[in-house]
C-alpha positions in Angstrom: 97.3 -7.0 -57.2 95.6 -3.6 -57.1 94.6 -1.4 -54.1 92.7 1.8 -53.5 93.6 3.8 -50.2 91.4 3.9 -47.3 89.3 7.2 -46.9 87.0 8.8 -44.5 84.3 7.4 -47.2 85.2 3.8 -47.2 87.6 0.9 -47.0 90.3 0.2 -49.2 90.1 -2.8 -51.2 92.8 -5.2 -52.4 92.1 -7.6 -55.2 93.9 -9.5 -57.7 92.8 -9.8 -61.5 90.9 -13.0 -62.1 87.4 -13.7 -62.9 84.9 -12.4 -60.4 81.9 -14.5 -59.0 81.0 -11.9 -56.3 80.6 -8.4 -57.6 79.1 -5.0 -56.0 78.1 -2.6 -58.3 77.6 1.2 -57.1 76.8 0.1 -53.8 75.5 2.6 -51.3 75.0 1.3 -47.6 73.2 3.2 -44.6 71.8 2.7 -41.2 68.6 4.9 -41.4 69.7 8.3 -43.0 73.3 7.7 -41.8 75.1 6.9 -45.0 78.2 4.5 -44.5 79.4 3.4 -47.8 79.1 5.6 -50.9 79.1 4.4 -54.7 81.5 1.5 -54.2 82.0 -1.0 -56.8 84.1 -4.1 -56.0 85.1 -7.5 -57.9 85.6 -10.4 -55.6 87.9 -12.9 -57.8 87.3 -16.6 -57.7 89.9 -18.6 -55.7 91.7 -15.4 -54.6 91.7 -13.8 -51.0 90.4 -10.2 -50.8 91.4 -7.8 -48.3 89.5 -5.1 -46.9 91.1 -2.3 -44.8 90.6 0.9 -43.1 89.9 2.8 -40.0 87.3 2.1 -37.4 84.0 3.2 -38.7 84.8 3.4 -42.3 82.2 0.7 -43.4 84.2 -2.7 -43.5 81.8 -4.5 -41.4 78.8 -3.2 -43.2 80.3 -3.9 -46.6 81.0 -7.6 -45.4 77.5 -7.9 -44.2 76.1 -6.6 -47.7 78.4 -8.9 -49.4 76.8 -11.8 -47.1 72.9 -10.8 -47.7 72.7 -9.4 -44.3 72.5 -5.8 -44.9 70.2 -4.6 -48.0 71.9 -2.0 -50.2 70.2 1.5 -50.2 71.6 1.8 -53.9 73.5 -0.5 -56.3 73.7 -4.4 -56.2 75.6 -7.2 -55.1 75.9 -9.9 -57.9 76.8 -13.5 -57.5 77.6 -15.0 -61.0 75.8 -12.0 -62.5 72.4 -12.5 -60.1 71.3 -10.0 -57.6 71.7 -12.1 -54.4 68.7 -10.3 -53.1 66.7 -12.0 -55.5 68.3 -15.8 -54.8 67.1 -18.2 -52.0 69.1 -17.9 -48.9 69.9 -21.4 -48.9 71.6 -20.9 -52.6 73.5 -17.9 -51.3 74.8 -19.8 -48.4 76.1 -22.8 -50.4 78.0 -20.4 -52.6 79.4 -17.4 -50.5 81.9 -17.9 -47.5 82.7 -14.7 -45.6 
């Protein structure tokens, strides 16, 4: 299991080494002009738990909203099995992703 430290720029992520189904690449998330997550890449391994930890206001909930297709990224993409979740039908994403 690997971990990245929490910082003022974003949450720390803990993942294990197993084939990812859900991937975020160079993700940038914002509310208007207020950037919350900067250039974040993440693999969520299939069949494993991934913990997102960090201080209040570092972007944990915003990241989860982006992974669930509830918040569109300003930069980068969220991929499910290699496909951008924003190009997939809502019902298909809901069947495959549980956050």
